[in-house]
VOGU-3710 file (C-alpha; in Angstrom, 3 decimals, decimal comma):
1> mkilhviprw> -6,269/20,424/-17,171  -5,549/17,109/-18,873  -4,052/14,551/-16,501  -2,720/11,238/-17,761  -2,341/8,616/-15,039  0,042/5,745/-15,717  -0,468/2,770/-13,401  0,810/-0,820/-13,590  -2,588/-2,487/-13,104  -6,317/-1,896/-12,637
11> igggpergil> -7,645/-4,806/-10,581  -9,079/-3,212/-7,446  -6,178/-2,387/-5,139  -5,613/0,744/-3,090  -3,717/2,751/-5,749  -6,479/2,243/-8,316  -9,185/3,189/-5,842  -7,124/6,233/-4,888  -7,323/7,523/-8,466  -11,077/6,945/-8,497
21> eiarhdralp> -11,512/8,744/-5,196  -9,517/11,809/-6,194  -11,534/12,017/-9,441  -14,704/12,013/-7,357  -13,698/15,439/-6,031  -12,845/17,020/-9,399  -16,148/18,896/-9,680  -15,451/20,732/-6,433  -12,067/21,963/-7,672  -11,443/25,063/-9,782
31> gaierrvvvl> -11,109/24,509/-13,517  -12,110/21,564/-15,666  -10,111/18,367/-15,115  -9,940/15,564/-17,660  -8,428/12,267/-16,514  -7,210/9,375/-18,617  -5,543/6,249/-17,200  -3,002/4,099/-19,020  -3,014/0,561/-17,600  0,147/-1,382/-18,391
41> dkpvsapllv> -0,824/-4,899/-17,277  -3,854/-7,068/-17,857  -6,493/-8,048/-16,940  -8,637/-5,046/-16,037  -11,281/-5,298/-13,319  -14,736/-4,927/-14,872  -16,295/-3,286/-11,770  -13,445/-0,758/-11,577  -13,760/-0,095/-15,303  -17,429/0,749/-14,774
51> marrlgivlv> -16,591/2,959/-11,791  -14,020/4,824/-13,891  -16,516/5,448/-16,675  -19,091/6,785/-14,230  -16,520/9,317/-13,048  -15,660/10,342/-16,608  -12,273/8,611/-16,587  -11,087/7,051/-19,844  -9,092/3,838/-19,452  -6,423/3,155/-22,067
61> tdtdpdrlag> -5,237/-0,460/-22,237  -3,532/-0,221/-25,620  0,129/0,324/-24,739  1,435/0,429/-28,295  4,445/2,805/-28,186  2,948/5,240/-30,688  -0,393/5,302/-28,866  1,348/5,817/-25,528  3,550/8,601/-26,920  0,455/10,363/-28,230
71> eieaadivei> -1,239/10,106/-24,837  1,797/11,630/-23,116  2,102/14,463/-25,636  -1,585/15,373/-25,259  -1,465/15,536/-21,458  -0,707/18,618/-19,410  0,650/16,434/-16,578  1,613/12,763/-16,526  1,141/11,228/-13,092  2,868/7,879/-12,568
81> tywnhpllld> 1,731/5,657/-9,707  4,901/3,871/-8,647  5,783/0,578/-7,121  8,300/-1,977/-8,361  6,606/-3,473/-11,404  8,631/-4,793/-14,349  6,379/-3,286/-17,030  6,410/0,157/-15,431  10,167/0,235/-14,978  10,735/-0,956/-18,548
91> llrkplpgar> 8,504/1,894/-19,737  10,599/4,422/-17,799  13,736/3,005/-19,438  12,472/4,086/-22,863  12,750/7,581/-24,391  9,450/9,334/-23,728  8,040/12,573/-25,158  8,650/15,808/-23,307  6,229/16,162/-20,403  5,641/17,343/-16,874
101> flvrsaiagn> 6,098/14,142/-14,889  4,787/13,615/-11,366  5,488/10,347/-9,550  3,141/9,352/-6,768  4,744/6,644/-4,654  2,392/3,893/-3,498  5,224/2,384/-1,426  7,278/3,466/1,559  10,313/2,867/-0,645  12,809/1,444/1,859
111> tlphvlfgdl> 12,092/-2,305/1,838  12,899/-5,019/-0,709  11,817/-5,223/-3,464  10,106/-1,807/-3,309  12,950/0,692/-3,190  13,058/4,316/-4,348  16,495/4,272/-5,953  18,618/7,213/-7,048  17,934/7,259/-10,787  14,204/6,979/-10,147
121> vafpdawvls> 14,237/9,763/-7,548  15,830/12,124/-10,078  13,452/11,233/-12,931  10,261/13,317/-12,399  9,572/16,997/-11,953  7,859/16,322/-8,627  7,091/13,595/-6,117  4,051/12,908/-3,954  4,610/10,455/-1,117  1,693/8,656/0,536
131> appghgavlg> 3,830/7,886/3,587  3,921/10,404/6,442  6,911/12,752/6,709  9,886/11,098/8,336  8,778/7,545/7,553  9,834/5,324/4,683  12,142/6,720/2,025  13,533/10,229/2,313  13,883/12,100/-0,988  16,114/14,865/0,250
141> shsrvthipa> 17,890/15,097/-3,093  14,716/16,205/-4,899  13,453/19,785/-4,722  9,717/19,048/-5,078  8,384/16,497/-2,559  4,919/16,630/-0,996  3,360/14,212/1,499  -0,331/13,527/0,840  -1,985/10,308/2,049  -3,808/8,232/-0,525
151> ladmtrlsgy> -7,475/9,180/-0,558  -9,984/6,759/0,954  -13,642/6,778/-0,054  -15,239/7,844/3,224  -18,711/7,693/1,661  -18,451/3,941/2,248  -18,742/4,778/5,950  -21,775/7,029/5,631  -24,053/4,368/7,122  -21,816/3,719/10,110
161> sarphggiri> -23,480/3,459/13,505  -21,970/1,751/16,523  -24,058/-1,300/17,367  -24,457/-2,625/20,933  -22,919/-6,047/21,484  -21,619/-8,286/24,210  -17,962/-8,749/25,085  -14,998/-7,076/23,383  -14,772/-7,164/19,595  -11,429/-6,631/17,880
171> aylggmfatk> -11,533/-6,085/14,116  -8,936/-6,574/11,400  -9,814/-5,255/7,943  -7,446/-6,058/5,096  -5,939/-8,836/3,039  -5,066/-12,015/4,865  -2,003/-12,909/2,854  1,524/-13,842/3,889  2,631/-10,566/2,310  0,248/-8,513/4,483
181> lhpnfadiva> -0,806/-10,001/7,830  1,838/-10,703/10,480  2,753/-14,408/10,508  2,389/-14,517/14,298  -1,164/-13,221/14,382  -2,254/-16,416/16,144  0,081/-15,544/19,025  -1,640/-12,183/19,417  -4,984/-13,970/19,759  -3,547/-16,517/22,205
191> qtsvagirfd> -1,775/-13,938/24,363  -4,806/-11,624/24,597  -6,424/-13,489/27,480  -9,506/-11,403/28,231  -12,881/-12,963/28,988  -15,442/-12,423/26,243  -12,932/-11,206/23,649  -13,473/-11,998/19,973  -11,536/-11,237/16,797  -13,398/-10,419/13,561
201> lfgdsdaatl> -11,265/-10,763/10,422  -12,592/-9,045/7,298  -10,836/-9,401/3,959  -9,738/-11,679/1,154  -7,240/-14,471/1,647  -5,489/-17,139/-0,347  -6,135/-20,756/0,591  -2,609/-21,467/1,853  -2,458/-18,467/4,208  -5,961/-19,118/5,517
211> eslrsaltar> -5,180/-22,783/6,193  -1,922/-21,860/7,932  -3,670/-19,287/10,119  -6,458/-21,682/11,048  -3,911/-24,365/11,921  -1,932/-21,952/14,096  -5,081/-20,836/15,921  -6,149/-24,452/16,437  -2,730/-25,404/17,786  -3,065/-22,640/20,386
221> dvlervtfhg> -6,638/-23,678/21,158  -8,047/-20,225/20,283  -9,766/-20,827/16,943  -13,181/-20,305/18,549  -12,232/-16,681/19,355  -11,883/-15,804/15,657  -14,556/-15,276/13,010  -13,502/-15,159/9,348  -15,939/-12,929/7,453  -14,170/-12,984/4,073
231> hveniadafa> -14,457/-10,189/1,517  -16,586/-7,248/2,627  -17,828/-4,201/0,736  -20,028/-2,841/3,538  -17,208/-1,640/5,754  -19,588/0,526/7,782  -21,260/-2,657/8,972  -17,890/-4,336/9,541  -16,880/-1,585/11,981  -20,309/-1,367/13,660
241> eadifayplt> -19,412/-3,809/16,457  -15,671/-3,109/16,588  -14,234/-1,863/19,878  -10,594/-1,941/18,724  -8,903/-2,012/15,320  -5,960/-4,441/15,320  -3,625/-3,992/12,355  -0,452/-6,078/12,803  1,314/-5,961/9,456  4,032/-8,347/8,405
251> pgsyvtseka> 7,686/-7,269/8,809  9,140/-5,713/5,686  5,766/-4,339/4,610  5,979/-1,449/2,119  2,622/0,116/3,106  2,149/3,860/3,404  -1,205/5,401/4,297  -3,412/2,297/4,492  -7,057/3,002/3,757  -8,228/0,508/6,399
261> lqeamwvgvp> -6,374/2,494/9,058  -7,880/5,756/7,794  -11,357/4,228/7,833  -11,047/2,820/11,356  -9,863/6,173/12,687  -12,602/7,996/10,739  -15,330/6,176/12,691  -13,462/6,427/15,992  -12,272/2,850/16,454  -8,922/3,055/18,300
271> pvllegtaas> -6,119/1,487/16,225  -3,219/-0,681/17,367  -0,281/-1,127/14,973  3,152/-2,730/15,133  6,182/-0,520/14,820  8,379/-0,898/11,766  6,109/0,240/8,924  5,531/3,712/7,539  1,824/3,420/8,360  2,626/3,646/12,078
281> gwidhgvtgf> 3,767/7,221/11,444  0,135/8,342/11,230  -0,397/7,373/14,881  0,465/9,510/17,902  1,250/6,745/20,389  -1,016/6,832/23,410  -3,060/9,704/21,946  -4,675/8,643/18,654  -3,771/4,963/18,880  -1,012/2,654/20,006
291> iardiadfar> 2,176/1,388/18,359  3,326/-1,941/19,790  6,985/-2,897/20,015  6,382/-6,597/19,338  3,721/-9,304/19,454  3,688/-9,538/23,241  3,346/-5,771/23,548  0,556/-5,825/20,941  -1,413/-8,322/23,057  -0,725/-6,288/26,202
301> ilellsadpk> -2,146/-3,141/24,565  -5,251/-5,012/23,417  -5,775/-6,170/27,001  -5,229/-2,634/28,299  -7,875/-1,201/25,966  -10,258/-4,089/26,608  -10,137/-3,472/30,346  -10,603/0,309/30,158  -13,684/1,487/28,206  -12,934/5,135/29,056
311> lcrrigeaar> -9,444/4,862/27,572  -10,917/3,160/24,513  -13,405/6,016/24,026  -10,774/8,705/24,589  -8,367/7,189/22,054  -11,214/6,613/19,604  -12,429/10,201/19,819  -8,901/11,513/19,328  -8,432/9,166/16,361  -11,671/10,446/14,799
321> aearrrfdpa> -10,557/14,056/15,145  -7,091/13,259/13,768  -8,589/11,419/10,796  -10,553/14,517/9,839  -7,394/16,593/10,050  -5,148/14,229/8,105  -7,434/12,086/5,939  -10,292/14,330/4,830  -10,598/13,362/1,134  -11,841/16,793/0,040
331> rnalamaevl> -8,954/18,554/1,766  -6,365/16,146/0,375  -7,851/16,382/-3,113  -7,369/20,153/-2,889  -3,774/19,655/-1,709  -3,166/17,399/-4,711  -4,716/19,999/-7,017  -2,288/22,600/-5,647  0,638/20,316/-6,503  -0,679/19,965/-10,032
341> sgllllpkrs> -1,203/23,720/-10,383  2,399/24,282/-9,371  3,574/21,801/-11,985  1,610/23,589/-14,693  3,863/26,602/-14,183  6,817/24,535/-15,380  7,522/23,978/-19,087  7,296/20,509/-20,527  10,769/19,005/-20,807  12,509/15,848/-21,882
351> hpplpgagls> 13,485/13,417/-19,128  16,462/11,081/-19,591  15,187/7,496/-19,446  16,203/5,307/-16,542  19,395/3,388/-17,342  19,479/-0,335/-17,977  17,314/-0,778/-21,075  19,906/-3,066/-22,672  20,509/-5,187/-19,576  19,124/-8,648/-18,924
361> aadrflhslg> 15,869/-8,930/-16,976  17,826/-10,095/-13,913  20,151/-7,100/-14,058  17,196/-4,766/-14,538  15,675/-6,235/-11,371  18,934/-5,622/-9,512  18,966/-2,025/-10,736  15,439/-1,537/-9,373  16,786/-2,308/-5,889  19,312/0,531/-5,920
371> daaplfleiv> 21,717/0,447/-2,994  19,874/-2,588/-1,569  21,001/-4,849/-4,422  24,016/-6,224/-2,444  21,664/-7,270/0,365  19,505/-9,128/-2,136  22,509/-10,929/-3,632  23,567/-11,946/-0,131  20,087/-13,315/0,558  19,993/-15,506/-2,570
381> dvasdprpps> 23,611/-16,699/-2,252  23,089/-20,312/-1,184  26,683/-20,548/0,035  26,254/-17,677/2,488  24,569/-17,400/5,854  22,575/-14,195/5,320  21,201/-11,994/8,039  17,704/-13,002/9,195  14,586/-11,330/7,789  14,055/-7,843/9,141
391> aawnpdillr> 12,129/-4,640/8,508  14,268/-4,287/5,366  13,061/-7,506/3,770  10,522/-10,268/4,140  10,955/-13,621/2,336  7,271/-13,864/1,366  7,159/-10,329/-0,039  10,500/-10,656/-1,799  9,585/-14,006/-3,323  5,861/-13,907/-4,036
401> geggivhytn> 4,755/-10,296/-3,591  4,086/-7,958/-6,482  7,424/-6,769/-7,837  9,138/-9,800/-6,302  11,195/-12,566/-7,883  8,284/-14,773/-8,937  6,556/-11,769/-10,546  9,692/-10,934/-12,521  10,272/-14,597/-13,419  6,720/-14,938/-14,734
411> tfpdddrlrq> 7,149/-11,745/-16,754  10,535/-12,802/-18,177  10,402/-16,642/-18,161  13,508/-17,025/-20,332  15,854/-15,428/-17,796  17,669/-18,296/-16,057  19,191/-16,122/-13,341  15,763/-14,908/-12,183  14,614/-18,519/-11,968  17,721/-19,485/-9,991
421> wadalgrrra> 17,117/-16,635/-7,548  13,510/-17,730/-7,122  14,637/-21,293/-6,382  17,302/-20,107/-3,928  14,927/-17,808/-2,067  12,292/-20,534/-1,991  14,781/-22,930/-0,375  15,758/-20,317/2,221  12,102/-19,615/2,920  11,457/-23,328/3,462
//
């Protein structure tokens, strides 16, 4: 089976690592599988390029139309990893050779700017959603929809062993960016008033977000409770002294199956999430973790777990068992293979391109928002008093996140309306 993956970038994020992880299981599946990956945007991560080669994956960075058409024609199945990315959407607006198209959504699909809009929903032969059933976008109009969480590389946890330590250690593992971590994280630290408690933050950050977080912690006189560990590859060691996994994501987040959440549950560290994102759908509240209503409730739950080691162990053990049921990479790789086998029974066919190829870059961006476009226009209308940020949109994500206004403006610098929207949203954000 020849599978052609089409992905916007190859720089080390979760979607790229998901492709690598599923390829790691190919030898255990029936039949020979050949994978090639078309990368639409540059640059390409050298370490991930090496990892792909070791797994027998061929990376194609030449996106010349004739070369790309040949790749599509030669494939048995074309799997598109989707999030709002201008180069990917412009590709789908072009006539493409007949194929069996599968779209795997790396987004929940119901928050700006990452929306699964009607024309896109109708495009492929099948969909795979990384979000749990009932959370994020609902594709009821499509006949072939399967929910399979993105695969995490659990071999990275093979050296995990809980390490004795003093006090209570609360871990966060993930990017510390305004588009990821909740802006009121410092309030969680300040309101969790338990003796001996410490917060360990593992992950990359940009300078502005890190400075803002440090300032907020200092203003609340709790900076000494927090240790910033920076980027970490040895996640088994990162979890070794963790009693609780705190994962408060920013409002409007488009996350789905979150590898950090899978990994924490895999080693039995009880997770605490905020409601409002699709990722919370993987948690059975009070059984395999906790879902907080707001920041104050998040701190209350951390205090509850900190004060009750038996509860912590019970939730952790249940989380570990649930992770093996839901997130076992071998099992989910087999589920993905079954989706592909079903697609092979269908004939290759032509797919009408997405509309809008002749529109301006600004109008193409509006089209990518589907029914949420009026909300966006309300937000950037400087004469209006728009509704406050909510689970449907976040100013940082909409402005500076991937697929946001700045991304589109940088891709199409000659479009004045995109630049005006970026300026307007920047003023509202300020």
